N, C-alpha and C positions, 0 to 999 in steps of 0.2 A: 781159539786164540788167533789173532792176526799175525801174519808172517810177512816179513820183507826180506828180499835177497840182496846181498852185496857181493859183487863179483870183482875180484882184484885183477886188473889187466893193465897195470901201468908200467910193467917191466920193460927195459930197453931191449932185452934179447940180444945182447952183443955176441953171444956164442953161436947165434944162428948165422953169423957172417953174411948179412943180407941187408940191402936197402929197404926191403919190405918189413914193416912192423911185424913183430913176432905173432901178434894176435891175428894177423891176416894171412898167415901161411895156410894154404889150402889142405884140407883133409877130406878125402872122398868128395871132392867137388865143392866144398864150402869152407869159408874161413874158420879156423879152429875155435875162435871165440863164440861162434854161433852154437856150438855144441853145449857150451856152458849155459847159454841162454835157454836152449831147448830143455836142458835137464831140470831147470827150476820153473819152467813155464806152467807146469800143471800143479805146482804146489801152492801158488798164491795168485790172486787176481790183481795184485799190485805189480806194476812193471819193475823189473830189477834195477838196482843202481849199479852202474858199471864204472869203476874207478879206472880212469885212463891216464896215460902220461905220454910216453913216446909214441909219436904217430897218432895223436889224439884225433885230429881232424879226419884222417883216413879211416880210422876205426869207427868213428861216429857215422861216416857215410855208409860203411858196410852194415852197421847195426840198424841204422834208420830209427824208427819209432819203437823198436822192440825193447829199448832200455832208456833210462834216464842217465845221462853222463855227468860225471864230476871229474875234474882234473886234479891229480895230485901233482902240484907244481914242482915239488922236490921229492925225489924218491928216497924217503927216510925210513923205509921199513914197512912191514905189514901192518903193525898197529897204527902207524901214522896214516897209512892208506885207508884203513877203516875209519879213522877219525875224519878223513876228508869227506866221507859220505854222511857224517852225522847230521848236517843241516837238512839233507833230503830225507832222512830216516827218522829222526827223533820225534816221538809222539805219534808216529804213524803205525806202530806195530807193538805187539807183545813179545815177539821173538824175532831175532835177526839171524839169518842163515848166511854164513860167509864161506865162499868157495873161490877157486882160482880159475882164470880164463884159459890157462895153459894146461888144464887137466880135462881134455875133451872126452875121456872115456867114462867119467863118473856118470852114473845113470840116475834117472829120476827116482827109480825104486830105491836105490841106496840112500839118496837124500831124504826120501820120505821116511825111511827107517830112522834116520838121524833125527829128524824133526819130532817123530813120535817118541823117541827115547827122551828127548829133552822135555817134552810135555809131561812125561812121567817122572822127571828128575826134580827134586825139591831144590837142587843147587842151581848155580847161575849158568852153567853151560855143559854141553855134551860134545865130545869130539869123536872123529872117525879114526880108527886105527886099522892096521893090517899086520899080519904075522907072515914074515918072509925070511928065508935064510940069507938072502943078499940084501943088506940094509939100504943100498943105493944112496947112502949119505943122509938118510932121513933121521930125524930126531928120535931118540929112544923114549918109550913110555915107561915110566917108573910108577908102579901102583903101590897103594897102601895095602895092609893086610885085609881090609874090608872090600878090596876090589876097586875102590875109587882111585882116581889119578892123583899122585903126589906131585909129579913134575914131569916136564919134557926136557930131556938133556940132548942138546945138539951134539953131533958126532965129534966135532972138534974139541968140545969140552968134556966129553965122556971119559970116565975112568975105564980101565981094562975090564972091570966087572960089568960096568954099565954097557960096554960095547958088546957083551955077550947076549944082551937082551934082544929078542927078535920081534917084539911088538913095536911097531913104528908109527909115527905120526903121519897121517895122510895129508892133512891140510884142509880139512872141512870141519866147520864148527857151527853149532846152533846155540846162540846166546839168549838169555833173558834180556830183553832190550834195556830195561831201566838200569840193571847192573852193568851192562856193557858200557853205556855212555858215561857212567860215573867212574868206571874203572880205568878206561883208556888213558885219561890224563895222569894216572898214577904209574903207568909203565915207564920204567927208567931207561935212559939211553944206554945202548950196549957199547963195549969197547970199540966196535966198528962204526959208531956214530949213527946207529939205527935203532928204531923202536920195534920190538918183535911182539907179534900177537901171542906167541907161545908163552910169553911171560905172564899172560893173564891167568895161567894155571896157578902160579905161585901167589898171585894176588888173592885168588879165591881161597886157597889153602890158608893164607894168613888171616883171611876173614872168617875162618872156621866153616867154610862152605864146601859142599860136595861137588867135585867135577867127575862126571861119568864119561865112559867111552864105550862105543860099540865097535865090533870088529867087522871089517869088510869081508864079504863072502868070496868075491872074485878079485884076486890080486891084480889082474890086468887093468882094473879101473884106476889103479894108482899111477899109471904112466903119466908123468909130467913131461913137458916139452921144453928143453933148453937148447938142444942142438938139432941139426938135421938128421943125426942118427936116431934121436928120440922121435923125430917126426916120422921117419920111415917105420919105426917100430909101432907107433900108434896107428899109422895107415894100415899096416898089415893086420893088426888086431881089429881095427874098425871094419876093414874089408871082410874079415872072417865073420864078424857079427852080422853085417849086412847080408852076406851070402847065406848064412845059416837061416836068417829070418825069411828070405825069399824061398829057399828050398822047403822050409816047413810050410810055406804058403802054396806050394805046388809048382814051383819053377824048377826045371831040371838043369843041372850043370854037369858037363862031362868032366871038367877039372876045376873045382872051385878055387884052387890056389892060383889059377891063371885066368880068372874071371873078375872083371873090375867094374863095380857098380857104384855110382855116386849115390849119396844119401837122398837126393831129391828125385830119384828115378822110380817109376811105377811099372810093374810087370804083371801080365795076365797069367792065369793058370795054364799049365801044360806047355808053356813056352820052353824050348830047350836052348841053352846058351853053350856054345862050343868054345874051346880054349882061345885065349888071347882076344876075347871080346871086351870092348870098353863101352859101357853105357853111361853117358855123362850128362851133367846138368839136370834139366827138368824133363828128360825124355820119358815118353810113355810108350810102352810096348804092349801090344794086345795079347790075347790068348792064342795058344796053339801055333806060335811062330817058331821059326828056326833062324837063329842069329849066330853068325860066325862060321868057321873060325876066322880070326884076324879081321874083325869088323869093328868099326867105330860109329856109334850113334850118339850124336851130341845135340841136345836141345831140340829133339825131333819127336814126331809122333808116328807110330807104326800100328796099323790096324791088326785085325785078327787073321791068323792063317797065312802070314807072310813068310817068305824066305829071303834073308839078307845074307848073301854068301860073300865073304871076303870083300866087303864094300864099306864105303864111308858116307855118312849122312850128316849134314850140318844145317840145322834150322830148317828142316824139310818135313814134309808130310807124305806118308803113303797110306792109302786106304786098305781095305781087306783083300786078301788073296793076291798080293803083289809078289812077283818074283824078280829078284835083282841079283846080278853077279854071275861069275866072280868079277871083282875089280871094277865096280861101278862107283860113281861119285855123284851124290846129290848135294848141290850147294844151296845156299840160302834162297828160299822162295820156291824151291822145287816142290811140286805136288803131283803125285801119281794117283790117279783114281783106281778103283777096284779092278782087279784082274789085269793090270798092266804087267807086261813082261819086258824087262830091260836086260839086254844081253851084255856080255863081258866087255870091259873097257869103254863103257858109255858114261857120258856126263850130262847132267841136266842142271840148269841154273835159272832161277826166277821164271819158271815155266809150269804150265799145267798140261798133263797128258791125260786124255779122256779114257773112260772105261774101255777095257779090252784092247787098248793100243799096244802094239809090239814094236819095240825099239831095237834095231839090230846093233851088232857090236861095232866098236870104233866109231860111234856117232856122238855128236855134240848138239844139244838143244838148249839155246839160251834166249831168254826174253820172248817166249813163244806161247801160243795157245793152240794146243793140239786136240782135235776132236776125238770122237769115239771110233774104235775099231780101225785106227790108222796103222798102216804098215810103214815104219821108218826103216828104209833099207840100210844095210851095213855101210858105214862111212858117210852117212848123211850129216851135213853140217849147216847150222844156221849161221850165216855171216852177219851177226847182229851189230857189230861196231864199225862205224864208218870213219873213225879217227877223231870224231868230236862227240858223238852221242850214241846211245844204244837204241836200236830200232826193233820193231815188233814183227814177228812172223806168225801168221795164222794159217792153220791147216784145218779144213772142214772135216766132217765125218767121212770115214771110208776112203780117205786119200791114200795113195800108194806111191811112195818115193822109191825110185830105183837106187841101186848102190852108187855111192859117191856123188849123190846129188848135193849141189851147193845152193842154198836158199838165201839169196842176197836181200836182206831186209832193208826197208819195209816191203813185205810181199805177202800176198794172200793166195792160197790155193783153195778153190771152191770144193764143195762136197763131191767126192768120187773122182777128183782129178788124179792124173797119173804123170809121173816124170820118168823119162828114160834114164838108164845108167849113165852117170857122168854128166848129167844136165847141170847147167849153171843158170838158175832161174832168177832173172833180174826184174821180171814184170809179173803182174798177177796172172794166174791161170784160171780160166772159168771152170765152173762145175762141169764134171763129166768130160774133161778135155785131156788130151795127151800132149805134153810138152817135151821136146827133145833138143839136144844140141847145145852149143856154146856160142853166143848166149842162147838160151832155150827159146824155141818158138813152138806155138801150138800147131800141130800137124794133123790133128784129128779131133772132131767133136763126136762123142759117143751118143748114139741114139738112146732114148729111154728104154731101159730093159737090156741093153747090150752090155756085155761084160767088158769093162774098161781094161781088164788085165789079160784078156785073151789074145 
């Protein structure tokens, strides 16, 4: 049977108290609506239809080509929202799966069970329910003696006896397509002036048709987001789900409750994450690393066997066996080759540090290309900005800078060059030469084979 997915995401989200459309509020590093798209992606090869309203343009930009969008011009209820999708769906499927964009914890496995149940149901649709002691304001499921659904009673209209029912409507449905599109025009307007999709149950019963329901295994999947309190609750549950998945894949966490991993992150086996570590965006962490405590890695790549101690990385790359920290900062464009050591309170921006280079503490390297096995003395700074533009610093292999060297760009130090402590280098230094003073002058050219640093 062909299946098409309709995701309802037109709500205004006024209780979020935010200028940002509700569907775009982030959860584990990505807008919440993307979780609804992820959940249905494996169930059908047809792109889902996303019904949008408030913030439609911004939501469309975030979704891109992952869904076809249709705008619900007036928010007149859930049945009206589904009708908005009819033109894009009718005739394209045998079944229609309807879910909500603000329920990011519903899983593909649960929705697959729902679709399978409807395929076995001779009636027009099957819905998802959950049994919970706290009804959270959900509609109550009233069943017939044969186990099929008689009606859904909203809490505001429920009698005292009906309020004791603990089986609740989750808000996920799988319909037989031909019945759905013919039934929706029959839904009557409510006293609140809206058309409710839940009224489809009564229509099916009036038609003498069977409505089935399957129960959700994990009640956590029912969390819907209407306030920032709900957002934080969903974030905590999602973080627990993500962390559990990575621990089962061989990643160690000293304190999972204080480890924060975005949905788009990849981590290698035998990496250990220490408390208050944040792995964000599309970061990739290799195998056998030690990250944290108190580290942030955002949209960055870390090779195997690295140690990132109490440091920050932003759009940066470190290769294998790199040591950083504590209190290092890699800014956009930083690239540390294998076996680089970066001491505490160092900062690198838009620069490459070659294999085996050691960068002392309290140093800043910006807009530079550093060769292999370079010693960057403590307090070395590239003076890369002249007030109008950024300038390049180049250090050849085996260069040795003394403590507190100022490299006034643009400037190049040749292979094996040495600077004295406190040197202010304003001119290029030849290979195998020693430069000292303010401004620095070449005072010695080393003979081939002579140790420049002796």
